[in-house]
N, C-alpha and C positions, 0 to 999 in steps of 0.2 A: 504493500500500500504506500510505503514511503520510500524515498530515495535512500540507497545504502551508502551514499557518499558521506564520509566522516573526516573532519579535520582533527588532528591530534592536538587539541587545545584544552585538554582537561586541566592543565595546570593553571589556567586562568580562573578556575572556580575554586579558589583557595580560602574563601572567607570563613567557611565553617571550621576549617582547620585553625585558622588564625584566632578565631573566637572560642575555640574549644567546644564547638557544638556537635561535632560528629566524629565517630570512630572509623567510619569508612571513607573511601576516597571521595573528595568533594563532588566530582562529576557524577559518581554513582549515587551519592546522596541526593543530588538534584534530580536525577532520573527517577529515583525512588519516589520523590515528591510528586512527580507527574503520574507515575503508574499507580501509586496507592490512592491518589485522588480519583483516578478512573475506577479502581476497584471498589472504593467507597461508594461511588454512585451506582456501580453495577450491583452491589449488594443492596442498596436502597431500592432499586427498581425490582429486584427479585423478591424482596420482602413485600413490596406493594402488590406485585402480581400474585403472590401467595395469598395475601389478605383478600384479594378480589376473586380468588379461585380461577385465575386465568390460566389456560393451557399454554405453556411456553417451554422453551428449551432452557433448562437450568444451566447455571454457569459454574457448576462445581469443577468441571474439568479445567476450564481456563484459570480458575483461582488456584486449583491444586498445582497447575504447571507454573504459574507466574510467581506466586509468593516465594517458593524456594529459590528462584533465581536470584532474589535480592538478599539471600543469606550470605552469598559469596559471589557477587556479580562480577568481580574482577576476572573470574576464570572463563567468562564467556566473551566471544568476539563481538565487535560492534554491530555486525550484521545480525547476529543472533539477538542482541538486545533490541535492535530496531524491530525485528520480527515480533518480539514479545510485546512491545509497545503497540504495534499495529494491531495485533490480535485482540488485545484488551480493549483498545479504543473502538474497534469495529464491533465487538460484543456489546459495549456500552451503548453505542449509537442504535444498535438493533433493539436492545432491551428497552431503551427510552422510547423508541418509535412504537413498539408493540404496546407499551403501557398507555401512551397518549392516544393511540388509535382506539384502544378499547374504551377509554374514558369518553372520547368524542362520540363513538358509535352508541354508547349506552347512556349518554347524557349525564355522566358522573363528574362531579367536581374533583379533579385530581391535582395534587401538588407536584409541579414539575421543578426540577433543579437542573439548571443549565451547567454543563461542564465548565470548570474554571479554565481549562485549557482547550483551545480549538486547534486541531492539527489538520494539515493539508497533505495530500498525497506526495508532494515533492519535498516535504520537510526532511532535513537531515537529522541524524541523531544529535549532532552538535547543536542545532537550533532548538531541539526539544530540551536538551540539557540546559540551555540558556533560559528557557521558559521556567523550568523547575528551579533553577538557581534564583531567578528573580522572585518567584513565589515564595521560596524558602526564606529569603531575606525579609520580604514584606511580612510574612507571618511571624517571623522571629521578633519583629518590632511590636507586633500586636498582642502577643501573649507573654505571660510571665515565664521565667526560666523553669519554675516548678511545673507549670502546665505543659511546657515543651517536653520536659523529662517524663511526665506521665504519658504523654502521647508516644514517646519513644519506647517506654516500657510496654505499652499496649501493642505496639508494632512487633516487639520481640515475642510477646506471648502469642500473637496471631501467627507468626512464623512457626513457632513451636507446635501449635495446635494443627496447623495445616500439614506440617511434616508428619505428625503422628496420625492424622486422619488418612493421609496418603499411605502410610505404612499399614494401617488397618485395612485399607482397600486392597493392598497387595495380598491379603489373606481372603479376599472376596467377601469382606464384611464392611459394614458402614455404620454410621451413627448420625441420623438426620438431625437429632437435637443438637449435637455438637456443631454440625455444619451450620445450623441456623444461628447458633451463638456466635460463630465466626462471622456470619453476615452482620449480625447486630453490632459486633465490635468494629468491623470495617466501616459501618455507617457512622459510628461514634467518633471515628478518627477526625472527620472534617466537619463535625457539628459543634460549633462554638457555643451553642445554647446550653450544652451540658456543663454542669458545674464540675469542679475538680473531684468532688465527692462522688458524683455520678460516674465519672471516668474511672475512678478507683473501683467502683462496684462492677463495672464491665471487666476490668482487669481480673478482679477476684473471681467473677463468674466463669471466665474463660479458663483461668488456671485450674479451677476445680474440675471443669469439664475435661480439660487436658489430662488431669490426673486420672480421670475415669478412662480415658483412651489408653493410658499406659496399662491399666489392668486388663482391658479388652485385648490389647496386643499381646500381653504376657500370656493370657489364656489361649490365644490363637497360636502362639509359638509352641506352647505346651501340648496343645491338641494335635498340631501338625508334626512336630518333631520329637515328641515323646518326653520322657522324664529327663531331668538334668542329673548327672552324676559327678562325682569328684574324681579327677584323674590327672595324670601328668601328661602334658602336651609336648611333643617333641619340637625342639627348635633346630634340630639338625637337618641337613639336606642329603639327598641320595644322588648318585650319578644318573644322568639321563635328562630327557626333555621335561620341561616343567611349565606350569601355569600358576600365576599368582592372582588370587581374588581378594580385593581389598575393599574396605568400607564397612557397611553395617547391614546390608540387605541379605538376610539368611535365605530368603526365597530364591534369589538369583543364584546363590552358591549351590543350593540344593538342586535346582534345575540343571545347572551345568554338570554337577556330579552324576545326577540321574541319567543324563543323556550321554555320558561318557563312561558308564560303569565298566566297560571292557577296554578302556583306554590303556595305551602303553606309555602314558606319561604320568607324572606326579602332579597333584594339585596341592598348593600351600595356601593357607589363609594368612591374612594380614590385618593389622589394626584391630578394630572391634570384633571382627569375625572369629577371633580365637574362641569365642563362646560356643561356636558350632561344634567343636570337638566334644563338648560336654553333653550335647543332646543325643539321645538314644538313636534316632533315625539316621544320624550322620555316620555312625560307627559301621554301617553296612558297606560304606564305600572304601574299598581297600586302597584306592589310589589317592585318597585324602591322607597325605603323609604327615603334615604338621603345620606349624605356624612359622612364618619367615620374618626376620628382621626385628627392629625395635622402633616402632613408629613414634614412641614417646620421645626418642632422641632425635630422629631425623627421617621422616617419611621419604623425602626426596632421595636420600642416600640409599634407602632400601630399594627404591625403584631403579636407581642407577646400577645397582649391583646384581639385580635379579636377571638371569640370562634367558629370559623367555617373555612372552606376552603377559600383560597385566589387565585384568578386568576391574574397572572401578564400579562400585555399587554405592549410590548416594555419596558421590565424591565431594570432599572438601579441600582438594589439593589444587590451588590455582597455578597458572602459568607453567604447567608441566610440558607444554607442547614444544618448548625450545630445546629440550633435552631428549624427549622420548617419542617424537613424532613417528607414527606408524607402528608403535609398540603397545599403545594403550587403547583399550576398548571400553565401551559402556553401553548398557541397555537403557539408560535414562532417556526420557522424552526429549530433553534438551541437553546435549552433551557439551562438556567443556571444550574450549578451543584446542585443537590439536588432537582430540580424542576421536576415535573412529566409532560411530554409532552402529550397533548391531541389533537385530531384532531377536527377541527371545525364542522365536520359532526356528531360527537358523544361526547356529554358532560356527558355521563352516569357515568363515573368515578368520575367526580366532584359532580354529584347529589348524588351518593352513599356516598361520603365523607360528604355531608351536613347531610344526614340521621343519621350518626353515631357521628356527632359533638354534643356538648352539647348546643350550641346556647346561647342566652342571657336569663338569668333566670328572671330578673326583668326589664331590660332596664334602660336607664339613660337619664334624661332630661338635655339638653345642649342648650345654646343660638344659634339660627339660624344665618346664615351668608348670606349676599347678594351676588348675582352672576348675570351675564348677563347684558343686557342693552335693552332698547327700542329704536329701530333705529330712529323712528320719533322724539322722545323726544331728542335723542342724536343730530340729525341734527339741531333741534331748539336751543339746547345749544351751538352748534358750531357756528351757525349763530349769536347768541347773543354775543359770545366771539369775533367773527370777527368784529362785530360792535364796541365793546368796545375797540378793538385794533385800529380801525380807529379813534375813538374818543380820543385816547391817555389815556384811563382809565386803560388799561392793557398794560404794557411796556415789560413784560417778560412772556414767557410760558415755563414751565418746565414739561417734560414728564418723568415719572419714571416707569420702568418695567424690567423684568417680575415679576412673582409672588414670587419666592423664595428670601428670604433674611435672613441673620443670625442675631443673637442677637446683634452683633457688628454693622451690617448695620442698624438695627432698631434704635440703639442709635444715629447713624450718621444722619439718616433721620429725627428722632424726633427733633434733634437740628437744622437741615437744615430748617425744616418747620417754626421753631420759628424765624429764622434769615432772611428769605426771605422777601423782602419789600412787602408792601400791594398791590402794583400794579403788583404783580406776580400771574399768574394763573397756577394751578398745575393739570396736567392730570396724574393720577397714576393707574397702574395696580398692584401695590405692596403695600408698606407701605402707610398708610393714617392716617389722623388725623381729627380734627374737624375744620380745616381751612375752612373759608367761600368761598374763591376763589379756590375751589377744585372740581374736578370731579373724583370720584373713580369708577373704573369698574373692577370687579373681574371676570377674564376669566380663572382662574387657570393658567396652563402653556401652554394653547392652543395658540401658536404663530400665527397660521393662523387666528384665530378670532381677535387677536390683530391687525394683518395686515389689516383686513377688517375695523376695527375702525379707524386706523391711516390714511387709504386711505380717509375716510370721512373728517378728519381734513385737509389733504393736498389738498383737493378740495377747501378749504377756506383759508388756511395758507400755504404759500410757504415753502418747505423744506429747502430752502437756506436762509430763513429769519434770520436776526441777533438776533431776539428776542427769537428764539427757542433754548432750551438746552435739551439734552437727558441724562438721567442717566440709566444705565443698572445694575440691581441687580443680574443677573444670569450669571454664567461663563460657560455656556454650548456651544457646537459647533454651535447650531443654532443662539445663541446670537452674537457670534463673526462674523459669516457670515453676519448677519443683520447689525452689526456695520460697517463692511467694506463697505457694499453697501450704507449705509447712508452717510458715508464719501464721497464715490465716487459720490453720488447724490448732494453733495454740503452742507450737514449739517455742521454748523460752530462749535458747541460746543457739544462734545460727551464725557461723563465720564463713566468709567467702575469701578464698586465697586471692592474692593480688592478681588482678587482671590487667594485661597490657592495654594501654589506652587506645591502641589501634583495633582492639577487639571489642572493648566496652568502654564507652565514654565515662570518665571519672564523675561527671555531673550526674549521670544516671545511677551510678553506684551510690552517690550521696543521697539521691531521692529514694533509692531502695532502703537505705539506712534509716531515713526519716519516716517513711511510711510503714515499712515492714520490720524495722528494728534489725536489719541485717548488719552484721559487724564485719568490716574488713580486717583481715589478720594484720597484726603489727609485729610483735616479737612473741616468742613462746612464753616468756616470763610474764609479760603484760596480759596476754590473752588468757592464760591459766587463772590469773587473779580475777578475771571477769566472770568466770563460771564456777570457780571453786573458792568458796568463802571461808 
């Protein structure tokens, strides 16, 4: 619909960086301003059509495709971003037209909202970015910093809920109530009539719904892939051709393994997919050999050293095309730049790439790592912990997760573990030590599996208990949504590890602290004093 001509002038849009208003690239921030304005109106018209019982084509697909793009938009090409804008704008124009036509034909007084941005077929992405930048600055001057931060938090929660709803749909399941809540929250984004308190109510409503999605996904994983067990996962490699599957989509990994059950090559998981080895149904695949690399340290290095093709599932790795062009594949609807899109019905291009790859010449022996858990053993340990709490043997319980943590965080938690009093019990999904009062469960970054584990704990230990303290090591959108829901559920002590400013704006963290009593970590000594009196 629009011209794909683009001038590399993103550096002109640096106001939000100078003012500290955004954690993403300024040109992407401006583009998000335009796209979410369209999505907000698209949601408005869908809600209105639903209220009038109008037969229409719902917009779930375009929303499910568009929102994730702006979680890490830098990984997409300018042409891809232009296509995203075009599709959303076209959907908006169609939905508005259908709504107004119905009102006119039925003599109904309907409220029309004209789009803030009017695009033309010949507009370049650069011109659209300028529109968004201008609007962003104008809106910045009209609203308070607190209001702006609340809107940003709502955007984060919307992104998280859309991702989780998409993941649920990958199991052929859905939740219409959650989708409608997402529509309501998109509408609220551009409605200045809502008070700050009303905006907070929408944030809280969606985080609660999002938590419900985690339970549905957890159950879906359990139903499809079987029970989780505790085991040692090989980090070694074997001689021969190999395929690496990275990311978090268990369905894609299972599909690839199922269609290659007689393959003469090895398959290795990477990143969050380490959890697959713990599920019962994955153990039938003899060519699933182990987990490769150490994404916590350097994902790009892992990709560079792997001697075969790589399949990305729900990728968060930007700018990989410069090093790995022709080696990386994805089944995503919109693939990152430099990544080859394949259809889940035909993996032949991936298999051809395996054949021409060099593979591992000798293989390498590495120490195995533990993953998963035994549910019956876990229940027994939780019951034992509950009894020790009743006997006053354990006076503090510290929960640490998710899996990712930096070297700085490792240093922090190493010292924290040494300073915690002996009557403290540690449940950790992340950094761990040889502390005797400790339960370590490696679930990778599978937050749904973590949710299932924590639900077992909350059956015995109230979430509002004063003895509970939570430390979050990961600064992604799912973690922030979970943190908000924990706070709303009554959790007293919640700490968030230091997040780089390019990932989460410090002003947003300040708003989280003020509204939800989230505490940024400082030093182990100071933080311990805050929850151990």
